[in-house]
CHARMM-style PDB file with segment names, atoms N, HN, CA, C and O in Angstrom:
ATOM      1  N   UNK     1      34.669 -33.918 -24.533  1.00  0.00      PROA
ATOM      2  CA  UNK     1      33.702 -33.347 -23.612  1.00  0.00      PROA
ATOM      3  C   UNK     1      34.448 -32.617 -22.493  1.00  0.00      PROA
ATOM      4  O   UNK     1      35.422 -33.132 -21.944  1.00  0.00      PROA
ATOM      5  N   UNK     2      33.987 -31.434 -22.171  1.00  0.00      PROA
ATOM      6  HN  UNK     2      33.196 -31.016 -22.617  1.00  0.00      PROA
ATOM      7  CA  UNK     2      34.634 -30.624 -21.136  1.00  0.00      PROA
ATOM      8  C   UNK     2      34.246 -31.122 -19.749  1.00  0.00      PROA
ATOM      9  O   UNK     2      33.145 -31.631 -19.538  1.00  0.00      PROA
ATOM     10  N   UNK     3      35.163 -30.966 -18.820  1.00  0.00      PROA
ATOM     11  HN  UNK     3      36.057 -30.552 -18.991  1.00  0.00      PROA
ATOM     12  CA  UNK     3      34.853 -31.258 -17.422  1.00  0.00      PROA
ATOM     13  C   UNK     3      34.013 -30.121 -16.875  1.00  0.00      PROA
ATOM     14  O   UNK     3      34.088 -28.987 -17.347  1.00  0.00      PROA
ATOM     15  N   UNK     4      33.214 -30.444 -15.874  1.00  0.00      PROA
ATOM     16  HN  UNK     4      33.153 -31.366 -15.491  1.00  0.00      PROA
ATOM     17  CA  UNK     4      32.383 -29.417 -15.258  1.00  0.00      PROA
ATOM     18  C   UNK     4      32.705 -29.303 -13.779  1.00  0.00      PROA
ATOM     19  O   UNK     4      33.246 -30.227 -13.172  1.00  0.00      PROA
ATOM     20  N   UNK     5      32.367 -28.165 -13.214  1.00  0.00      PROA
ATOM     21  HN  UNK     5      31.928 -27.414 -13.706  1.00  0.00      PROA
ATOM     22  CA  UNK     5      32.518 -27.930 -11.788  1.00  0.00      PROA
ATOM     23  C   UNK     5      31.231 -27.346 -11.252  1.00  0.00      PROA
ATOM     24  O   UNK     5      30.389 -26.865 -12.010  1.00  0.00      PROA
ATOM     25  N   UNK     6      31.087 -27.393  -9.947  1.00  0.00      PROA
ATOM     26  HN  UNK     6      31.771 -27.784  -9.331  1.00  0.00      PROA
ATOM     27  CA  UNK     6      29.892 -26.804  -9.362  1.00  0.00      PROA
ATOM     28  C   UNK     6      30.122 -26.469  -7.888  1.00  0.00      PROA
ATOM     29  O   UNK     6      31.072 -26.936  -7.260  1.00  0.00      PROA
ATOM     30  N   UNK     7      29.222 -25.646  -7.366  1.00  0.00      PROA
ATOM     31  HN  UNK     7      28.451 -25.267  -7.876  1.00  0.00      PROA
ATOM     32  CA  UNK     7      29.275 -25.231  -5.967  1.00  0.00      PROA
ATOM     33  C   UNK     7      28.095 -25.774  -5.167  1.00  0.00      PROA
ATOM     34  O   UNK     7      27.747 -25.222  -4.123  1.00  0.00      PROA
ATOM     35  N   UNK     8      27.484 -26.838  -5.643  1.00  0.00      PROA
ATOM     36  HN  UNK     8      27.766 -27.287  -6.492  1.00  0.00      PROA
ATOM     37  CA  UNK     8      26.280 -27.363  -4.992  1.00  0.00      PROA
ATOM     38  C   UNK     8      26.565 -27.735  -3.534  1.00  0.00      PROA
ATOM     39  O   UNK     8      25.791 -27.386  -2.644  1.00  0.00      PROA
ATOM     40  N   UNK     9      27.660 -28.434  -3.291  1.00  0.00      PROA
ATOM     41  HN  UNK     9      28.289 -28.718  -4.015  1.00  0.00      PROA
ATOM     42  CA  UNK     9      27.963 -28.832  -1.908  1.00  0.00      PROA
ATOM     43  C   UNK     9      28.093 -27.600  -1.001  1.00  0.00      PROA
ATOM     44  O   UNK     9      27.519 -27.574   0.088  1.00  0.00      PROA
ATOM     45  N   UNK    10      28.830 -26.596  -1.434  1.00  0.00      PROA
ATOM     46  HN  UNK    10      29.296 -26.617  -2.318  1.00  0.00      PROA
ATOM     47  CA  UNK    10      29.022 -25.401  -0.616  1.00  0.00      PROA
ATOM     48  C   UNK    10      27.698 -24.695  -0.357  1.00  0.00      PROA
ATOM     49  O   UNK    10      27.449 -24.242   0.760  1.00  0.00      PROA
ATOM     50  N   UNK    11      26.853 -24.596  -1.366  1.00  0.00      PROA
ATOM     51  HN  UNK    11      27.055 -24.964  -2.273  1.00  0.00      PROA
ATOM     52  CA  UNK    11      25.553 -23.952  -1.190  1.00  0.00      PROA
ATOM     53  C   UNK    11      24.674 -24.739  -0.222  1.00  0.00      PROA
ATOM     54  O   UNK    11      24.000 -24.160   0.631  1.00  0.00      PROA
ATOM     55  N   UNK    12      24.688 -26.051  -0.361  1.00  0.00      PROA
ATOM     56  HN  UNK    12      25.235 -26.521  -1.054  1.00  0.00      PROA
ATOM     57  CA  UNK    12      23.906 -26.913   0.527  1.00  0.00      PROA
ATOM     58  C   UNK    12      24.388 -26.773   1.966  1.00  0.00      PROA
ATOM     59  O   UNK    12      23.586 -26.599   2.884  1.00  0.00      PROA
ATOM     60  N   UNK    13      25.696 -26.850   2.156  1.00  0.00      PROA
ATOM     61  HN  UNK    13      26.348 -26.991   1.411  1.00  0.00      PROA
ATOM     62  CA  UNK    13      26.259 -26.768   3.503  1.00  0.00      PROA
ATOM     63  C   UNK    13      26.017 -25.401   4.135  1.00  0.00      PROA
ATOM     64  O   UNK    13      25.838 -25.302   5.349  1.00  0.00      PROA
ATOM     65  N   UNK    14      26.011 -24.349   3.320  1.00  0.00      PROA
ATOM     66  HN  UNK    14      26.157 -24.430   2.333  1.00  0.00      PROA
ATOM     67  CA  UNK    14      25.752 -23.005   3.838  1.00  0.00      PROA
ATOM     68  C   UNK    14      24.346 -22.896   4.429  1.00  0.00      PROA
ATOM     69  O   UNK    14      24.101 -22.087   5.323  1.00  0.00      PROA
ATOM     70  N   UNK    15      23.439 -23.707   3.928  1.00  0.00      PROA
ATOM     71  HN  UNK    15      23.637 -24.365   3.201  1.00  0.00      PROA
ATOM     72  CA  UNK    15      22.073 -23.725   4.472  1.00  0.00      PROA
ATOM     73  C   UNK    15      21.922 -24.722   5.613  1.00  0.00      PROA
ATOM     74  O   UNK    15      20.870 -24.790   6.249  1.00  0.00      PROA
ATOM     75  N   UNK    16      22.969 -25.491   5.870  1.00  0.00      PROA
ATOM     76  HN  UNK    16      23.823 -25.436   5.353  1.00  0.00      PROA
ATOM     77  CA  UNK    16      22.899 -26.491   6.928  1.00  0.00      PROA
ATOM     78  C   UNK    16      22.077 -27.702   6.551  1.00  0.00      PROA
ATOM     79  O   UNK    16      21.582 -28.416   7.423  1.00  0.00      PROA
ATOM     80  N   UNK    17      21.927 -27.940   5.253  1.00  0.00      PROA
ATOM     81  HN  UNK    17      22.329 -27.359   4.545  1.00  0.00      PROA
ATOM     82  CA  UNK    17      21.119 -29.056   4.775  1.00  0.00      PROA
ATOM     83  C   UNK    17      21.966 -30.298   4.558  1.00  0.00      PROA
ATOM     84  O   UNK    17      23.136 -30.212   4.185  1.00  0.00      PROA
ATOM     85  N   UNK    18      21.364 -31.447   4.793  1.00  0.00      PROA
ATOM     86  HN  UNK    18      20.414 -31.518   5.096  1.00  0.00      PROA
ATOM     87  CA  UNK    18      21.979 -32.723   4.435  1.00  0.00      PROA
ATOM     88  C   UNK    18      21.736 -32.976   2.949  1.00  0.00      PROA
ATOM     89  O   UNK    18      20.918 -32.310   2.315  1.00  0.00      PROA
ATOM     90  N   UNK    19      22.457 -33.946   2.413  1.00  0.00      PROA
ATOM     91  HN  UNK    19      23.121 -34.487   2.928  1.00  0.00      PROA
ATOM     92  CA  UNK    19      22.194 -34.338   1.026  1.00  0.00      PROA
ATOM     93  C   UNK    19      20.758 -34.838   0.891  1.00  0.00      PROA
ATOM     94  O   UNK    19      20.111 -34.597  -0.127  1.00  0.00      PROA
ATOM     95  N   UNK    20      20.262 -35.527   1.906  1.00  0.00      PROA
ATOM     96  HN  UNK    20      20.788 -35.723   2.733  1.00  0.00      PROA
ATOM     97  CA  UNK    20      18.889 -36.036   1.869  1.00  0.00      PROA
ATOM     98  C   UNK    20      17.881 -34.895   1.809  1.00  0.00      PROA
ATOM     99  O   UNK    20      16.887 -34.978   1.088  1.00  0.00      PROA
ATOM    100  N   UNK    21      18.135 -33.837   2.561  1.00  0.00      PROA
ATOM    101  HN  UNK    21      18.943 -33.770   3.146  1.00  0.00      PROA
ATOM    102  CA  UNK    21      17.224 -32.682   2.555  1.00  0.00      PROA
ATOM    103  C   UNK    21      17.213 -32.021   1.181  1.00  0.00      PROA
ATOM    104  O   UNK    21      16.146 -31.705   0.655  1.00  0.00      PROA
ATOM    105  N   UNK    22      18.386 -31.812   0.598  1.00  0.00      PROA
ATOM    106  HN  UNK    22      19.253 -32.069   1.025  1.00  0.00      PROA
ATOM    107  CA  UNK    22      18.443 -31.207  -0.728  1.00  0.00      PROA
ATOM    108  C   UNK    22      17.752 -32.102  -1.745  1.00  0.00      PROA
ATOM    109  O   UNK    22      17.019 -31.617  -2.607  1.00  0.00      PROA
ATOM    110  N   UNK    23      17.980 -33.395  -1.649  1.00  0.00      PROA
ATOM    111  HN  UNK    23      18.575 -33.789  -0.949  1.00  0.00      PROA
ATOM    112  CA  UNK    23      17.332 -34.336  -2.568  1.00  0.00      PROA
ATOM    113  C   UNK    23      15.816 -34.224  -2.472  1.00  0.00      PROA
ATOM    114  O   UNK    23      15.123 -34.232  -3.489  1.00  0.00      PROA
ATOM    115  N   UNK    24      15.305 -34.119  -1.251  1.00  0.00      PROA
ATOM    116  HN  UNK    24      15.869 -34.112  -0.425  1.00  0.00      PROA
ATOM    117  CA  UNK    24      13.866 -33.981  -1.044  1.00  0.00      PROA
ATOM    118  C   UNK    24      13.350 -32.694  -1.667  1.00  0.00      PROA
ATOM    119  O   UNK    24      12.307 -32.690  -2.322  1.00  0.00      PROA
ATOM    120  N   UNK    25      14.080 -31.597  -1.463  1.00  0.00      PROA
ATOM    121  HN  UNK    25      14.927 -31.600  -0.930  1.00  0.00      PROA
ATOM    122  CA  UNK    25      13.675 -30.305  -2.038  1.00  0.00      PROA
ATOM    123  C   UNK    25      13.620 -30.357  -3.565  1.00  0.00      PROA
ATOM    124  O   UNK    25      12.781 -29.705  -4.186  1.00  0.00      PROA
ATOM    125  N   UNK    26      14.530 -31.145  -4.167  1.00  0.00      PROA
ATOM    126  HN  UNK    26      15.212 -31.675  -3.662  1.00  0.00      PROA
ATOM    127  CA  UNK    26      14.635 -31.214  -5.625  1.00  0.00      PROA
ATOM    128  C   UNK    26      13.829 -32.347  -6.241  1.00  0.00      PROA
ATOM    129  O   UNK    26      13.642 -32.381  -7.457  1.00  0.00      PROA
ATOM    130  N   UNK    27      13.350 -33.273  -5.420  1.00  0.00      PROA
ATOM    131  HN  UNK    27      13.502 -33.245  -4.432  1.00  0.00      PROA
ATOM    132  CA  UNK    27      12.606 -34.412  -5.941  1.00  0.00      PROA
ATOM    133  C   UNK    27      13.491 -35.442  -6.622  1.00  0.00      PROA
ATOM    134  O   UNK    27      13.081 -36.080  -7.591  1.00  0.00      PROA
ATOM    135  N   UNK    28      14.720 -35.602  -6.107  1.00  0.00      PROA
ATOM    136  HN  UNK    28      15.053 -35.083  -5.319  1.00  0.00      PROA
ATOM    137  CA  UNK    28      15.656 -36.599  -6.641  1.00  0.00      PROA
ATOM    138  C   UNK    28      16.180 -37.433  -5.476  1.00  0.00      PROA
ATOM    139  O   UNK    28      15.842 -37.172  -4.321  1.00  0.00      PROA
ATOM    140  N   UNK    29      16.994 -38.426  -5.773  1.00  0.00      PROA
ATOM    141  HN  UNK    29      17.268 -38.639  -6.711  1.00  0.00      PROA
ATOM    142  CA  UNK    29      17.552 -39.270  -4.720  1.00  0.00      PROA
ATOM    143  C   UNK    29      18.787 -38.613  -4.092  1.00  0.00      PROA
ATOM    144  O   UNK    29      19.425 -37.748  -4.692  1.00  0.00      PROA
ATOM    145  N   UNK    30      19.101 -39.043  -2.885  1.00  0.00      PROA
ATOM    146  HN  UNK    30      18.583 -39.745  -2.397  1.00  0.00      PROA
ATOM    147  CA  UNK    30      20.320 -38.566  -2.233  1.00  0.00      PROA
ATOM    148  C   UNK    30      21.543 -38.942  -3.047  1.00  0.00      PROA
ATOM    149  O   UNK    30      22.517 -38.191  -3.091  1.00  0.00      PROA
ATOM    150  N   UNK    31      21.499 -40.104  -3.694  1.00  0.00      PROA
ATOM    151  HN  UNK    31      20.708 -40.714  -3.657  1.00  0.00      PROA
ATOM    152  CA  UNK    31      22.611 -40.546  -4.528  1.00  0.00      PROA
ATOM    153  C   UNK    31      22.821 -39.604  -5.704  1.00  0.00      PROA
ATOM    154  O   UNK    31      23.959 -39.365  -6.109  1.00  0.00      PROA
ATOM    155  N   UNK    32      21.753 -39.074  -6.249  1.00  0.00      PROA
ATOM    156  HN  UNK    32      20.829 -39.268  -5.920  1.00  0.00      PROA
ATOM    157  CA  UNK    32      21.867 -38.103  -7.341  1.00  0.00      PROA
ATOM    158  C   UNK    32      22.549 -36.833  -6.850  1.00  0.00      PROA
ATOM    159  O   UNK    32      23.424 -36.297  -7.530  1.00  0.00      PROA
ATOM    160  N   UNK    33      22.160 -36.354  -5.686  1.00  0.00      PROA
ATOM    161  HN  UNK    33      21.450 -36.789  -5.134  1.00  0.00      PROA
ATOM    162  CA  UNK    33      22.799 -35.162  -5.115  1.00  0.00      PROA
ATOM    163  C   UNK    33      24.285 -35.428  -4.907  1.00  0.00      PROA
ATOM    164  O   UNK    33      25.117 -34.592  -5.259  1.00  0.00      PROA
ATOM    165  N   UNK    34      24.624 -36.575  -4.343  1.00  0.00      PROA
ATOM    166  HN  UNK    34      23.948 -37.254  -4.057  1.00  0.00      PROA
ATOM    167  CA  UNK    34      26.022 -36.915  -4.119  1.00  0.00      PROA
ATOM    168  C   UNK    34      26.789 -36.948  -5.437  1.00  0.00      PROA
ATOM    169  O   UNK    34      27.902 -36.428  -5.519  1.00  0.00      PROA
ATOM    170  N   UNK    35      26.207 -37.550  -6.464  1.00  0.00      PROA
ATOM    171  HN  UNK    35      25.303 -37.972  -6.398  1.00  0.00      PROA
ATOM    172  CA  UNK    35      26.877 -37.643  -7.765  1.00  0.00      PROA
ATOM    173  C   UNK    35      27.083 -36.272  -8.392  1.00  0.00      PROA
ATOM    174  O   UNK    35      28.113 -36.031  -9.020  1.00  0.00      PROA
ATOM    175  N   UNK    36      26.128 -35.376  -8.234  1.00  0.00      PROA
ATOM    176  HN  UNK    36      25.290 -35.571  -7.723  1.00  0.00      PROA
ATOM    177  CA  UNK    36      26.283 -34.009  -8.745  1.00  0.00      PROA
ATOM    178  C   UNK    36      27.406 -33.298  -7.993  1.00  0.00      PROA
ATOM    179  O   UNK    36      28.281 -32.684  -8.603  1.00  0.00      PROA
ATOM    180  N   UNK    37      27.373 -33.385  -6.662  1.00  0.00      PROA
ATOM    181  HN  UNK    37      26.662 -33.883  -6.166  1.00  0.00      PROA
ATOM    182  CA  UNK    37      28.377 -32.695  -5.853  1.00  0.00      PROA
ATOM    183  C   UNK    37      29.796 -33.173  -6.139  1.00  0.00      PROA
ATOM    184  O   UNK    37      30.737 -32.380  -6.101  1.00  0.00      PROA
ATOM    185  N   UNK    38      29.953 -34.446  -6.423  1.00  0.00      PROA
ATOM    186  HN  UNK    38      29.189 -35.090  -6.454  1.00  0.00      PROA
ATOM    187  CA  UNK    38      31.293 -35.003  -6.663  1.00  0.00      PROA
ATOM    188  C   UNK    38      31.702 -34.963  -8.124  1.00  0.00      PROA
ATOM    189  O   UNK    38      32.796 -35.405  -8.474  1.00  0.00      PROA
ATOM    190  N   UNK    39      30.835 -34.437  -8.983  1.00  0.00      PROA
ATOM    191  HN  UNK    39      29.946 -34.078  -8.699  1.00  0.00      PROA
ATOM    192  CA  UNK    39      31.171 -34.301 -10.391  1.00  0.00      PROA
ATOM    193  C   UNK    39      31.052 -35.582 -11.202  1.00  0.00      PROA
ATOM    194  O   UNK    39      31.511 -35.638 -12.343  1.00  0.00      PROA
ATOM    195  N   UNK    40      30.443 -36.607 -10.628  1.00  0.00      PROA
ATOM    196  HN  UNK    40      30.069 -36.562  -9.701  1.00  0.00      PROA
ATOM    197  CA  UNK    40      30.249 -37.858 -11.377  1.00  0.00      PROA
ATOM    198  C   UNK    40      29.024 -37.804 -12.276  1.00  0.00      PROA
ATOM    199  O   UNK    40      28.851 -38.660 -13.143  1.00  0.00      PROA
ATOM    200  N   UNK    41      28.173 -36.802 -12.074  1.00  0.00      PROA
ATOM    201  HN  UNK    41      28.314 -36.106 -11.369  1.00  0.00      PROA
ATOM    202  CA  UNK    41      26.930 -36.686 -12.831  1.00  0.00      PROA
ATOM    203  C   UNK    41      26.651 -35.221 -13.085  1.00  0.00      PROA
ATOM    204  O   UNK    41      26.683 -34.406 -12.163  1.00  0.00      PROA
ATOM    205  N   UNK    42      26.377 -34.886 -14.336  1.00  0.00      PROA
ATOM    206  HN  UNK    42      26.351 -35.548 -15.085  1.00  0.00      PROA
ATOM    207  CA  UNK    42      25.947 -33.536 -14.696  1.00  0.00      PROA
ATOM    208  C   UNK    42      24.423 -33.538 -14.760  1.00  0.00      PROA
ATOM    209  O   UNK    42      23.839 -34.343 -15.486  1.00  0.00      PROA
ATOM    210  N   UNK    43      23.776 -32.658 -14.020  1.00  0.00      PROA
ATOM    211  HN  UNK    43      24.249 -32.005 -13.430  1.00  0.00      PROA
ATOM    212  CA  UNK    43      22.311 -32.645 -14.020  1.00  0.00      PROA
ATOM    213  C   UNK    43      21.752 -32.211 -15.366  1.00  0.00      PROA
ATOM    214  O   UNK    43      22.405 -31.507 -16.136  1.00  0.00      PROA
ATOM    215  N   UNK    44      20.533 -32.646 -15.626  1.00  0.00      PROA
ATOM    216  HN  UNK    44      20.002 -33.218 -15.001  1.00  0.00      PROA
ATOM    217  CA  UNK    44      19.821 -32.168 -16.812  1.00  0.00      PROA
ATOM    218  C   UNK    44      19.607 -30.664 -16.663  1.00  0.00      PROA
ATOM    219  O   UNK    44      19.705 -30.126 -15.560  1.00  0.00      PROA
ATOM    220  N   UNK    45      19.320 -30.000 -17.753  1.00  0.00      PROA
ATOM    221  HN  UNK    45      19.240 -30.437 -18.649  1.00  0.00      PROA
ATOM    222  CA  UNK    45      19.066 -28.560 -17.692  1.00  0.00      PROA
ATOM    223  C   UNK    45      17.899 -28.233 -16.763  1.00  0.00      PROA
ATOM    224  O   UNK    45      18.023 -27.312 -15.956  1.00  0.00      PROA
ATOM    225  N   UNK    46      16.769 -28.944 -16.839  1.00  0.00      PROA
ATOM    226  HN  UNK    46      16.668 -29.693 -17.494  1.00  0.00      PROA
ATOM    227  CA  UNK    46      15.682 -28.624 -15.903  1.00  0.00      PROA
ATOM    228  C   UNK    46      16.099 -28.784 -14.438  1.00  0.00      PROA
ATOM    229  O   UNK    46      15.714 -27.968 -13.601  1.00  0.00      PROA
ATOM    230  N   UNK    47      16.875 -29.817 -14.117  1.00  0.00      PROA
ATOM    231  HN  UNK    47      17.187 -30.480 -14.797  1.00  0.00      PROA
ATOM    232  CA  UNK    47      17.327 -30.003 -12.741  1.00  0.00      PROA
ATOM    233  C   UNK    47      18.313 -28.915 -12.343  1.00  0.00      PROA
ATOM    234  O   UNK    47      18.237 -28.392 -11.231  1.00  0.00      PROA
ATOM    235  N   UNK    48      19.225 -28.570 -13.223  1.00  0.00      PROA
ATOM    236  HN  UNK    48      19.286 -28.995 -14.126  1.00  0.00      PROA
ATOM    237  CA  UNK    48      20.182 -27.498 -12.935  1.00  0.00      PROA
ATOM    238  C   UNK    48      19.441 -26.180 -12.689  1.00  0.00      PROA
ATOM    239  O   UNK    48      19.814 -25.416 -11.799  1.00  0.00      PROA
ATOM    240  N   UNK    49      18.415 -25.919 -13.458  1.00  0.00      PROA
ATOM    241  HN  UNK    49      18.112 -26.540 -14.181  1.00  0.00      PROA
ATOM    242  CA  UNK    49      17.629 -24.692 -13.267  1.00  0.00      PROA
ATOM    243  C   UNK    49      16.882 -24.715 -11.936  1.00  0.00      PROA
ATOM    244  O   UNK    49      16.772 -23.684 -11.273  1.00  0.00      PROA
ATOM    245  N   UNK    50      16.365 -25.885 -11.537  1.00  0.00      PROA
ATOM    246  HN  UNK    50      16.454 -26.722 -12.076  1.00  0.00      PROA
ATOM    247  CA  UNK    50      15.701 -26.002 -10.235  1.00  0.00      PROA
ATOM    248  C   UNK    50      16.693 -25.732  -9.101  1.00  0.00      PROA
ATOM    249  O   UNK    50      16.355 -25.071  -8.118  1.00  0.00      PROA
ATOM    250  N   UNK    51      17.917 -26.247  -9.244  1.00  0.00      PROA
ATOM    251  HN  UNK    51      18.192 -26.783 -10.042  1.00  0.00      PROA
ATOM    252  CA  UNK    51      18.950 -26.006  -8.234  1.00  0.00      PROA
ATOM    253  C   UNK    51      19.240 -24.508  -8.136  1.00  0.00      PROA
ATOM    254  O   UNK    51      19.305 -23.954  -7.038  1.00  0.00      PROA
ATOM    255  N   UNK    52      19.414 -23.861  -9.280  1.00  0.00      PROA
ATOM    256  HN  UNK    52      19.361 -24.311 -10.172  1.00  0.00      PROA
ATOM    257  CA  UNK    52      19.697 -22.422  -9.297  1.00  0.00      PROA
ATOM    258  C   UNK    52      18.552 -21.637  -8.669  1.00  0.00      PROA
ATOM    259  O   UNK    52      18.785 -20.697  -7.910  1.00  0.00      PROA
ATOM    260  N   UNK    53      17.336 -22.012  -8.976  1.00  0.00      PROA
ATOM    261  HN  UNK    53      17.146 -22.776  -9.592  1.00  0.00      PROA
ATOM    262  CA  UNK    53      16.174 -21.320  -8.417  1.00  0.00      PROA
ATOM    263  C   UNK    53      16.091 -21.551  -6.906  1.00  0.00      PROA
ATOM    264  O   UNK    53      15.816 -20.618  -6.151  1.00  0.00      PROA
ATOM    265  N   UNK    54      16.323 -22.773  -6.467  1.00  0.00      PROA
ATOM    266  HN  UNK    54      16.547 -23.531  -7.080  1.00  0.00      PROA
ATOM    267  CA  UNK    54      16.254 -23.089  -5.047  1.00  0.00      PROA
ATOM    268  C   UNK    54      17.262 -22.278  -4.242  1.00  0.00      PROA
ATOM    269  O   UNK    54      16.935 -21.761  -3.174  1.00  0.00      PROA
ATOM    270  N   UNK    55      18.495 -22.164  -4.755  1.00  0.00      PROA
ATOM    271  HN  UNK    55      18.760 -22.584  -5.623  1.00  0.00      PROA
ATOM    272  CA  UNK    55      19.537 -21.438  -4.044  1.00  0.00      PROA
ATOM    273  C   UNK    55      19.568 -19.949  -4.377  1.00  0.00      PROA
ATOM    274  O   UNK    55      20.365 -19.199  -3.813  1.00  0.00      PROA
ATOM    275  N   UNK    56      18.705 -19.524  -5.289  1.00  0.00      PROA
ATOM    276  HN  UNK    56      18.057 -20.133  -5.747  1.00  0.00      PROA
ATOM    277  CA  UNK    56      18.596 -18.110  -5.679  1.00  0.00      PROA
ATOM    278  C   UNK    56      19.932 -17.555  -6.163  1.00  0.00      PROA
ATOM    279  O   UNK    56      20.352 -16.468  -5.768  1.00  0.00      PROA
ATOM    280  N   UNK    57      20.591 -18.331  -7.030  1.00  0.00      PROA
ATOM    281  HN  UNK    57      20.250 -19.215  -7.351  1.00  0.00      PROA
ATOM    282  CA  UNK    57      21.855 -17.932  -7.648  1.00  0.00      PROA
ATOM    283  C   UNK    57      21.726 -18.128  -9.159  1.00  0.00      PROA
ATOM    284  O   UNK    57      21.006 -19.022  -9.602  1.00  0.00      PROA
ATOM    285  N   UNK    58      22.407 -17.310  -9.949  1.00  0.00      PROA
ATOM    286  HN  UNK    58      22.992 -16.583  -9.589  1.00  0.00      PROA
ATOM    287  CA  UNK    58      22.419 -17.548 -11.390  1.00  0.00      PROA
ATOM    288  C   UNK    58      23.047 -18.912 -11.699  1.00  0.00      PROA
ATOM    289  O   UNK    58      24.001 -19.329 -11.041  1.00  0.00      PROA
ATOM    290  N   UNK    59      22.514 -19.582 -12.684  1.00  0.00      PROA
ATOM    291  HN  UNK    59      21.739 -19.244 -13.218  1.00  0.00      PROA
ATOM    292  CA  UNK    59      22.987 -20.912 -13.071  1.00  0.00      PROA
ATOM    293  C   UNK    59      24.492 -20.950 -13.281  1.00  0.00      PROA
ATOM    294  O   UNK    59      25.154 -21.890 -12.841  1.00  0.00      PROA
ATOM    295  N   UNK    60      25.041 -19.940 -13.948  1.00  0.00      PROA
ATOM    296  HN  UNK    60      24.504 -19.176 -14.305  1.00  0.00      PROA
ATOM    297  CA  UNK    60      26.467 -19.953 -14.283  1.00  0.00      PROA
ATOM    298  C   UNK    60      27.369 -19.731 -13.070  1.00  0.00      PROA
ATOM    299  O   UNK    60      28.581 -19.925 -13.170  1.00  0.00      PROA
ATOM    300  N   UNK    61      26.813 -19.333 -11.933  1.00  0.00      PROA
ATOM    301  HN  UNK    61      25.829 -19.175 -11.851  1.00  0.00      PROA
ATOM    302  CA  UNK    61      27.622 -19.240 -10.713  1.00  0.00      PROA
ATOM    303  C   UNK    61      27.618 -20.540  -9.933  1.00  0.00      PROA
ATOM    304  O   UNK    61      28.395 -20.699  -8.992  1.00  0.00      PROA
ATOM    305  N   UNK    62      26.756 -21.471 -10.312  1.00  0.00      PROA
ATOM    306  HN  UNK    62      26.125 -21.342 -11.077  1.00  0.00      PROA
ATOM    307  CA  UNK    62      26.685 -22.771  -9.651  1.00  0.00      PROA
ATOM    308  C   UNK    62      27.378 -23.840 -10.478  1.00  0.00      PROA
ATOM    309  O   UNK    62      28.070 -24.697  -9.929  1.00  0.00      PROA
ATOM    310  N   UNK    63      27.202 -23.799 -11.787  1.00  0.00      PROA
ATOM    311  HN  UNK    63      26.640 -23.103 -12.233  1.00  0.00      PROA
ATOM    312  CA  UNK    63      27.779 -24.798 -12.697  1.00  0.00      PROA
ATOM    313  C   UNK    63      28.640 -24.098 -13.738  1.00  0.00      PROA
ATOM    314  O   UNK    63      28.284 -23.023 -14.222  1.00  0.00      PROA
ATOM    315  N   UNK    64      29.768 -24.700 -14.083  1.00  0.00      PROA
ATOM    316  HN  UNK    64      30.058 -25.573 -13.690  1.00  0.00      PROA
ATOM    317  CA  UNK    64      30.635 -24.138 -15.107  1.00  0.00      PROA
ATOM    318  C   UNK    64      31.451 -25.244 -15.780  1.00  0.00      PROA
ATOM    319  O   UNK    64      31.608 -26.345 -15.253  1.00  0.00      PROA
ATOM    320  N   UNK    65      31.964 -24.904 -16.969  1.00  0.00      PROA
ATOM    321  HN  UNK    65      31.837 -24.010 -17.398  1.00  0.00      PROA
ATOM    322  CA  UNK    65      32.883 -25.794 -17.687  1.00  0.00      PROA
ATOM    323  C   UNK    65      34.304 -25.456 -17.287  1.00  0.00      PROA
ATOM    324  O   UNK    65      34.642 -24.286 -17.105  1.00  0.00      PROA
ATOM    325  N   UNK    66      35.134 -26.470 -17.150  1.00  0.00      PROA
ATOM    326  HN  UNK    66      34.860 -27.421 -17.297  1.00  0.00      PROA
ATOM    327  CA  UNK    66      36.541 -26.246 -16.790  1.00  0.00      PROA
ATOM    328  C   UNK    66      37.431 -26.541 -17.971  1.00  0.00      PROA
ATOM    329  OT1 UNK    66      38.651 -26.412 -17.872  1.00  0.00      PROA
TER     330      UNK     66
END
């Protein structure tokens, strides 16, 4: 299985949002946001698409395989 990377933390911080705020926007727990940001959890496709839509960035600019 390939490792993945993401820019979720940078996008969140650019908006001045806490992990709790992003979690609320996405309908997930703060722990889920933390796990995504630290690479311990890869989001489901629907969640990844919601993140991309929320930040108005193409999915492949937020998540990638390393």
